[in-house]
C-alpha positions in Angstrom: 82.5 152.2 9.9 82.3 148.0 10.5 82.7 148.6 14.1 79.8 150.9 14.4 77.9 147.9 12.4 79.4 145.7 15.3 78.4 147.9 17.7 74.9 148.0 16.1 74.7 144.4 15.9 75.4 144.1 19.9 72.5 147.0 20.8 70.1 144.8 18.9 71.3 142.1 20.7 70.7 143.7 24.4 67.4 145.4 22.8 65.9 142.3 21.9 67.0 140.2 25.1 65.5 143.1 27.4 62.3 143.5 25.1 62.3 139.9 25.1 62.3 139.5 28.7 59.9 142.5 29.4 57.0 141.0 26.9 57.4 137.6 28.4 56.6 138.8 32.2 53.6 141.5 30.7 52.4 138.3 28.9 52.4 136.0 32.3 50.8 139.0 34.0 48.0 139.5 31.4 47.6 136.1 30.5 47.4 136.7 26.5 47.7 133.8 24.2 48.6 136.6 21.2 51.5 137.9 23.8 52.7 134.2 24.4 53.8 133.7 20.4 54.6 137.7 20.1 57.1 136.5 23.4 58.3 133.1 21.2 58.8 135.1 18.2 61.1 137.8 20.2 63.1 135.2 21.7 63.6 133.7 18.1 65.1 137.2 17.4 67.5 137.1 20.5 68.8 133.9 18.9 69.4 135.2 15.4 70.9 138.5 16.5 73.1 136.8 18.8 74.2 134.7 16.1 74.9 137.6 13.7 76.8 140.0 16.4 79.2 136.5 17.1 79.6 136.1 13.7 80.5 139.7 13.2 83.1 139.4 16.0 84.7 136.7 14.2 84.4 138.9 10.8 86.2 141.7 12.5 88.7 139.5 14.4 89.5 138.2 10.6 89.7 141.9 9.2 92.4 143.0 12.0 94.3 139.7 11.6 94.8 140.5 7.6 95.6 143.9 8.6 98.4 143.2 11.3 99.8 140.6 8.6 100.1 143.1 6.0 101.8 145.4 8.4 104.3 142.7 9.2 104.4 141.7 6.0 105.6 145.3 4.7 107.8 146.1 7.6 110.1 142.2 7.8 109.2 141.3 3.9 108.8 137.4 3.6 110.6 135.4 6.0 109.9 132.0 7.0 106.9 132.7 9.6 104.8 134.2 6.9 105.3 131.2 4.4 103.9 128.6 6.7 100.1 127.2 5.9 97.1 129.5 6.2 95.6 127.9 9.2 98.6 128.5 11.1 99.2 132.0 9.9 95.3 133.3 10.2 93.7 131.5 13.2 90.6 133.7 13.0 90.1 133.3 9.4 89.9 129.5 10.3 87.4 130.2 13.2 85.1 132.0 11.2 85.4 129.2 8.1 84.9 126.7 10.8 82.1 128.5 12.3 79.8 129.1 9.0 80.7 125.4 8.4 79.5 123.6 11.3 77.9 126.1 13.7 75.8 128.1 11.2 74.1 125.1 9.7 73.2 123.4 13.2 71.9 126.9 14.3 69.6 126.7 11.4 68.2 123.6 12.5 68.1 124.3 16.0 66.1 127.4 14.7 64.1 124.9 12.5 63.1 122.9 15.4 62.5 125.5 18.0 60.1 127.7 15.3 58.1 124.4 14.4 58.0 122.9 17.9 56.9 126.3 19.3 54.2 126.5 16.6 52.8 122.9 16.8 52.8 123.3 20.6 51.4 126.5 20.8 48.6 126.0 18.3 47.6 122.8 20.9 47.7 124.7 23.9 45.5 127.4 22.1 43.0 125.0 21.5 42.5 123.1 24.8 42.9 126.2 27.0 40.0 128.6 28.2 42.0 130.9 30.1 41.5 134.7 28.6 43.0 137.8 29.5 42.4 139.3 32.8 40.3 142.6 32.4 41.7 144.3 35.2 45.2 144.3 33.7 44.5 144.6 30.1 45.0 148.4 29.9 48.4 148.3 31.6 49.4 145.4 29.3 48.0 147.0 26.1 50.2 150.0 27.1 53.3 148.1 27.3 53.1 146.3 24.7 52.6 149.7 22.8 56.0 150.8 24.1 57.6 147.7 23.2 56.3 148.3 19.6 57.4 151.9 19.4 61.3 151.2 20.7 61.7 148.1 18.4 59.9 150.1 15.5 62.7 152.6 15.9 65.3 150.5 16.5 64.5 148.0 14.0 63.9 151.0 11.1 67.5 152.5 12.2 69.2 149.0 11.8 67.4 147.8 8.5 68.5 151.7 7.2 72.1 151.2 8.2 72.2 147.5 6.9 70.6 148.7 3.2 73.1 151.7 3.2 76.3 149.8 3.8 75.2 146.9 2.1 75.9 144.4 5.6 74.6 141.3 5.7 74.7 140.4 8.7 72.9 143.0 10.5 69.5 142.3 8.3 68.6 139.5 10.3 68.5 141.0 13.6 67.3 144.4 12.1 64.3 142.7 10.2 63.5 140.8 13.6 63.5 143.9 15.5 61.2 145.8 12.8 58.8 142.7 12.3 59.0 142.0 16.3 57.3 145.7 16.4 54.6 145.2 14.2 53.7 141.9 15.8 53.8 144.1 19.4 51.7 146.2 17.9 49.0 143.4 16.7 49.3 142.0 20.1 48.2 145.2 21.5 45.1 145.3 19.3 44.0 142.1 20.2 44.7 142.7 23.6 42.3 146.0 22.9 39.6 143.9 21.1 39.2 142.5 24.9 38.4 145.3 26.2 36.0 146.2 23.4 34.1 143.2 24.5 35.7 141.1 21.5 37.4 138.3 23.7 37.8 136.1 20.8 40.2 138.9 18.9 43.4 137.7 20.9 42.4 134.0 20.1 42.7 134.6 16.6 45.9 136.8 16.7 47.3 134.1 18.7 46.4 131.4 15.9 47.7 134.0 13.0 51.2 134.0 15.2 51.0 130.6 15.3 50.7 130.4 11.7 53.7 132.4 11.1 55.3 130.4 13.1 54.7 127.0 11.2 55.7 128.8 7.6 59.3 130.3 8.9 59.7 126.6 10.3 58.8 125.6 6.3 60.8 128.2 5.2 63.7 127.3 7.2 63.6 123.8 6.2 63.5 124.5 2.3 66.3 126.8 2.9 68.6 124.3 4.6 67.6 121.7 2.1 68.6 123.9 -0.5 71.9 124.9 1.2 72.9 121.0 1.1 72.9 121.4 -3.1 74.2 125.5 -3.2 77.7 125.5 -5.2 80.4 126.5 -3.2 82.1 129.3 -5.5 85.2 130.7 -3.9 85.1 134.4 -3.0 81.4 134.6 -3.0 79.8 135.9 -0.2 76.7 133.6 0.7 73.7 135.0 2.4 73.3 134.2 6.4 71.7 130.9 6.7 69.5 131.9 9.7 68.5 135.1 7.7 64.6 134.7 7.1 63.2 136.3 3.7 59.7 135.7 5.1 60.5 137.9 8.4 62.4 140.6 6.0 59.4 140.7 4.0 57.3 141.2 6.9 59.4 144.0 8.2 60.2 145.7 4.8 56.6 144.7 2.6 58.1 147.5 -0.2 61.0 145.5 -0.8 58.2 143.4 -2.6 58.1 145.7 -5.4 61.9 146.0 -5.9 61.5 141.8 -6.5 58.6 142.4 -8.3 60.2 144.8 -10.8 63.2 142.8 -11.2 61.1 139.9 -11.8 59.0 141.8 -14.7 62.0 143.1 -15.9 63.6 139.6 -16.6 60.5 138.1 -18.2 59.4 141.0 -20.4 63.2 141.6 -21.8 62.8 145.9 -21.1 62.4 148.0 -18.2 59.0 147.8 -17.0 59.8 149.0 -13.9 60.4 152.4 -15.4 57.4 152.4 -17.3 55.1 155.1 -16.2 52.3 152.9 -15.4 54.6 151.0 -12.7 56.2 154.4 -11.4 52.4 155.5 -11.1 51.4 152.4 -9.4 54.3 152.3 -7.2 53.6 155.6 -6.1 49.9 155.6 -5.6 50.1 152.4 -3.7 48.7 153.3 -0.6 46.2 155.6 -1.9 44.9 152.5 -3.8 45.1 150.3 -0.6 43.5 152.6 1.6 40.9 153.1 -1.4 40.2 149.3 -1.3 40.2 149.2 2.3 37.5 152.0 2.5 35.3 150.1 0.0 35.7 146.9 2.2 34.9 148.2 5.0 31.6 150.1 3.4 30.6 147.0 2.3 30.3 145.7 5.3 27.2 147.9 6.0 25.1 146.1 3.2 23.8 142.4 4.2 21.8 139.9 2.8 19.7 137.4 4.4 19.3 134.4 2.3 15.3 132.7 1.9 14.9 130.5 5.2 16.7 132.4 7.4 16.6 135.0 10.1 19.3 137.4 11.4 19.6 139.0 14.6 21.5 142.5 14.6 23.7 143.2 17.6 24.8 147.3 17.6 27.9 147.1 19.9 27.0 144.0 21.1 23.5 144.9 22.2 20.6 143.1 20.2 18.2 146.0 18.2 16.4 143.7 16.1 15.6 140.6 14.0 16.2 140.8 10.1 14.0 138.8 7.6 15.1 137.7 4.4 16.4 140.2 2.1 18.7 143.1 1.5 19.6 145.1 4.8 21.4 148.2 5.6 23.5 148.5 8.8 26.4 150.1 10.4 29.7 149.1 9.5 32.0 146.7 11.1 32.4 146.5 13.8 29.7 148.6 15.2 26.9 146.3 13.7 27.4 142.6 13.6 24.9 139.8 12.8 24.4 136.3 13.3 22.5 134.4 10.9 19.9 131.6 11.8 18.1 128.8 9.8 14.6 129.4 11.1 13.0 127.2 8.4 15.5 124.2 8.2 14.7 121.4 10.2 17.6 120.1 12.3 18.4 116.7 13.7 20.4 115.2 16.6 20.6 111.7 17.7 20.1 110.7 21.6 22.5 107.5 22.7 24.4 107.2 19.0 27.1 108.7 17.3 27.5 107.0 13.8 31.4 106.8 12.4 31.8 106.0 8.9 31.9 102.0 9.3 28.1 101.8 10.4 27.2 104.3 7.7 28.6 102.0 5.1 26.7 99.3 6.3 23.0 98.5 5.5 22.3 95.6 7.9 23.5 95.6 11.1 23.1 93.0 13.3 22.7 93.6 17.4 25.8 91.2 18.4 28.2 93.2 16.2 29.4 96.3 17.5 28.6 99.3 14.8 28.8 102.5 16.5 29.3 104.3 19.8 25.9 103.8 21.5 25.0 104.9 25.2 23.6 102.2 27.4 20.1 103.2 29.5 18.5 101.7 32.5 15.3 100.4 31.2 12.7 98.8 33.8 11.6 95.0 34.5 8.2 94.5 35.1 8.2 90.8 35.5 11.4 90.0 37.3 12.6 86.4 36.3 12.8 84.1 39.0 16.6 82.3 39.1 18.4 78.9 40.8 22.0 79.0 41.2 23.4 76.5 40.3 24.6 73.9 42.7 23.1 75.0 45.6 20.1 74.0 47.4 16.0 74.5 45.5 15.5 76.6 48.0 18.7 79.3 47.4 16.1 81.1 44.5 16.7 85.4 44.0 15.0 87.6 41.3 16.7 89.1 38.8 16.8 93.1 39.3 13.8 95.3 38.2 16.1 97.0 35.8 18.2 96.0 32.1 20.3 98.2 29.9 18.9 98.6 26.7 21.0 100.7 23.4 19.0 103.0 21.8 19.0 105.6 18.8 16.6 108.4 19.2 16.4 111.2 16.4 15.1 114.4 17.8 14.4 117.1 14.9 13.5 120.3 16.0 12.9 123.7 13.8 14.0 127.3 15.4 10.5 129.4 16.2 12.1 132.3 18.4 15.3 133.4 17.2 15.9 135.9 19.9 14.6 133.5 22.6 16.9 131.3 20.9 20.4 133.5 20.8 19.9 134.8 23.7 17.8 133.2 26.6 20.4 130.3 26.8 24.0 129.8 26.3 24.7 126.8 23.6 21.2 126.5 22.7 22.0 123.2 20.4 23.7 121.5 23.2 21.5 122.6 25.8 18.7 121.2 23.7 20.4 117.8 23.4 21.0 117.4 27.3 17.2 117.9 27.8 16.3 115.5 25.3 18.8 113.2 26.7 17.5 113.6 30.4 14.0 113.1 29.1 15.0 109.8 27.5 16.9 108.7 30.8 13.7 109.7 32.7 11.5 108.0 30.6 13.1 104.6 30.3 13.6 103.8 33.6 9.5 104.1 34.1 8.9 101.4 31.2 9.1 97.9 30.6 12.0 96.3 28.3 9.2 94.5 26.5 6.8 97.1 25.6 9.4 99.6 24.5 11.1 96.9 22.3 8.1 95.8 20.8 4.5 97.5 20.7 4.6 100.9 22.2 7.4 102.6 20.1 5.0 105.1 18.7 3.4 106.1 21.8 6.8 105.7 23.3 8.0 108.5 21.0 4.8 110.7 21.4 5.7 110.5 25.1 9.0 111.7 24.7 8.2 114.5 22.3 5.8 116.4 24.4 8.1 116.0 27.3 10.9 117.4 25.4 8.7 120.1 24.2 7.5 120.9 27.6 11.1 121.2 29.0 11.9 123.5 26.3 8.6 125.9 26.7 9.8 126.0 30.4 12.9 127.7 29.9 12.2 129.6 26.6 14.3 127.8 24.5 12.8 129.2 21.3 12.3 125.7 19.1 9.7 123.7 18.1 10.0 119.7 18.5 8.7 118.3 15.4 9.6 114.4 15.3 11.0 112.2 17.9 11.6 108.3 16.7 12.8 105.2 18.5 14.8 103.0 16.5 17.6 100.9 16.7 16.3 99.6 20.1 18.4 96.5 21.1 20.0 95.1 24.5 23.9 96.2 25.0 26.1 94.3 22.3 28.1 91.8 24.5 24.6 90.6 26.0 22.8 90.5 22.5 23.3 87.1 22.0 22.3 85.9 25.4 19.2 88.1 24.8 18.3 86.6 21.6 18.7 82.9 23.4 16.1 84.0 25.9 13.6 85.7 23.6 13.7 82.7 21.5 13.2 80.4 24.4 10.0 82.4 25.9 8.3 82.3 22.1 9.3 78.6 22.0 7.5 78.3 25.3 4.6 80.5 24.2 4.0 78.3 20.9 3.9 75.5 22.9 1.6 77.0 25.5 -0.5 77.7 22.4 -0.8 74.7 20.7 -1.4 72.9 24.1 -4.6 75.4 24.3 -5.4 74.7 21.1 -5.5 70.9 21.7 -7.4 71.5 24.8 -10.1 73.6 22.8 -10.2 70.6 20.1 -10.4 67.9 22.6 -12.9 69.6 24.8 -15.4 70.3 22.3 -15.2 67.1 20.4 -16.0 65.6 24.1 -18.8 68.3 24.5 -20.3 67.3 21.2 -20.1 63.5 21.7 -21.7 64.1 25.4 -24.7 66.2 23.6 -25.4 63.5 20.9 -25.6 60.4 23.5 -27.6 62.9 25.6 -30.2 63.9 22.7 -30.1 60.0 21.6 -30.7 58.8 25.2 -33.3 61.3 25.8 -35.1 60.3 22.1 -35.0 56.7 23.1 -36.8 57.7 26.7 -39.5 59.4 25.1 -40.0 56.9 22.4 -40.1 54.0 25.0 -42.6 56.4 27.0 -44.8 57.0 23.7 -44.9 53.1 23.1 -45.7 52.3 26.5 -48.8 54.8 26.5 -49.7 53.6 23.1 -50.2 50.3 24.4 -51.8 51.3 27.1 -54.0 52.8 25.3 -54.4 49.9 22.9 -55.0 47.7 25.6 -57.7 49.6 27.2 -59.5 50.2 23.9 -58.9 46.3 23.2 -61.7 45.6 25.7 -64.6 46.6 24.6 -63.8 45.1 21.4 -62.8 41.5 22.6 -66.6 42.0 24.8 -68.6 42.6 21.9 -67.1 39.5 19.5 -64.2 37.3 21.5 -64.1 35.0 19.0 -63.5 37.6 16.0 -61.1 39.1 18.3 -59.0 36.0 19.0 -58.9 35.1 15.3 -57.6 38.4 14.6 -54.9 39.0 17.0 -53.7 35.2 16.4 -53.0 36.6 12.2 -51.6 39.6 13.2 -49.2 37.7 15.5 -48.5 35.1 12.7 -47.8 37.9 10.3 -45.2 39.6 12.5 -43.8 36.0 13.8 -43.0 35.1 10.4 -42.7 38.5 8.8 -38.7 37.5 8.3 -39.6 33.2 8.0 -38.7 31.3 4.8 -42.2 30.3 3.7 -43.4 27.9 1.1 -46.7 27.5 -0.8 -48.4 24.7 -2.1 -50.7 24.1 -4.3 -53.2 22.0 -5.7 -51.6 18.7 -6.9 -54.2 18.4 -9.8 -51.8 20.7 -11.7 -49.0 20.5 -14.1 -47.3 23.6 -13.1 -43.4 22.9 -12.2 -42.1 24.6 -9.3 -38.2 25.2 -8.3 -37.0 25.9 -5.4 -34.1 27.4 -4.3 -32.9 26.0 -1.0 -29.5 27.6 -0.7 -29.0 29.6 2.4 -28.9 33.8 2.1 -26.7 36.0 3.1 -28.0 37.7 6.1 -28.9 41.2 5.5 -27.8 42.9 8.5 -23.7 41.4 7.3 -24.3 43.5 3.9 -25.6 46.5 5.9 -22.9 47.0 8.2 -22.4 50.7 10.2 -18.5 51.4 10.2 -17.8 53.8 13.1 -16.1 56.7 11.8 -12.3 57.9 13.4 -12.9 59.7 16.8 -10.7 62.6 15.0 -13.1 62.8 12.0 -16.2 62.1 14.0 -18.9 64.6 14.4 -21.6 65.2 16.7 
């Protein structure tokens, strides 16, 4: 019987090698991601089958060696030859012990590294690659994987039964890998069939699931290796093979889960729970219950609820048949009908030219000169290029700064989906397309505006212009979206030159302030000079008019005096004399002398009086405070 088990192990090894080679060739032929993971799993099965078959040979050699020793002992009796040490008498036993002591743990470490490395590398490869199944080769590969699954199932089921009936521990690992490989080949065939049914992502998801399985196998092997270090070594107790995976055994024989659960329940409750009628009924009718649950799950896919604010596109066998409004709807079960939900009433936002990070979000005040996020620099025009002189050159060696500059800007764009069918089917990846359209509009717009204008007073007009341009482009390609808002914020020069730009702006503001102060001083000085000139001109004009009027008056007086003089010359002369005397002595000091025959006392104050013009001085005011 042992020889038959060893032959079964060899058959398992040969079959595993051949099926692995065929699976690898088919995977390369069809370019299936799930096929790659399946080939890796079958390759691990080859290693496990080889280790199990080799250990079977060692144990078989040990058994034959013991039979020979017993036969010789009975024939010759005990001699000095048979009284030697066991290591000298039983070399096959020593080889088997050394194999289990050193090779099996090392082989377990190798399995762990291969499983973990394959899971990690395959996961990264699946995430990065864009390769898909070749459609023309899918049907042939589907058939081949189906045949491999059938062969593995028949051989694995036979080996598992033999291992269980004869309780052979070394046949179980390879048998479990073969039976689990049958199921994995069948799942891989389903992934390829999904591609034929116009579901290209099925192969991708199957590959991801197999990567997770490899990762779980690696974690199980790591735990097994750690527990093996602390496992008590009892003489005569046969240990479970270290390379035997319980996870693979459970995958190959899920019915063993009931046996394990029954043993756990019996131990927990203290009586034979597994022998009760309920447990027996559950065990017998489990397939029916599973089928009923799957049927309920399948029928539940025929009911769909669309949330408020959403609209859904209904596809039947990959073709759109209508739009579902909010509420409950009936449809054909999966995979005949599928729905794609869209938030049509939600205002969605993306930002052009700016990619926030956790550090920038946590800071309230951000300076231009401090790098705070990943920003894109845009070209912007300079309408008034600056003339610059090279240092150390002639005064004639001048050049103008280029008519463009760089600017960093954060432009939030908010949009709303208005036509679900256009949004879903007119363009591929509409969200990224709209962001690309907005970026192109921003690049074109900034290249035609002035740097100082867009950073100061024309932000609102620029935002409105950008919104109109993006909306016009989206309407032209029937994107099915409405641009609700476009904003211009966080506009600043690139961070490396922000400090120098601030210095330039400060110098320009200082120059402008000096120019405005000079203009104000000029206006004030010119106004004061004009007022003084106006006053002087008016005073001179008044004096001229007074002199002219006085001259006319004197001329008229002289003309009128002639008739008076002719009428009474003596009287006229006397009158003129007294008038002249009164005018001439108006400011003179006068003394009145009365008659001498009176007793009046007259007191004369002969002190000089202060001149009146000294008491009433006109002090000219300051030129800054003078008024016209």
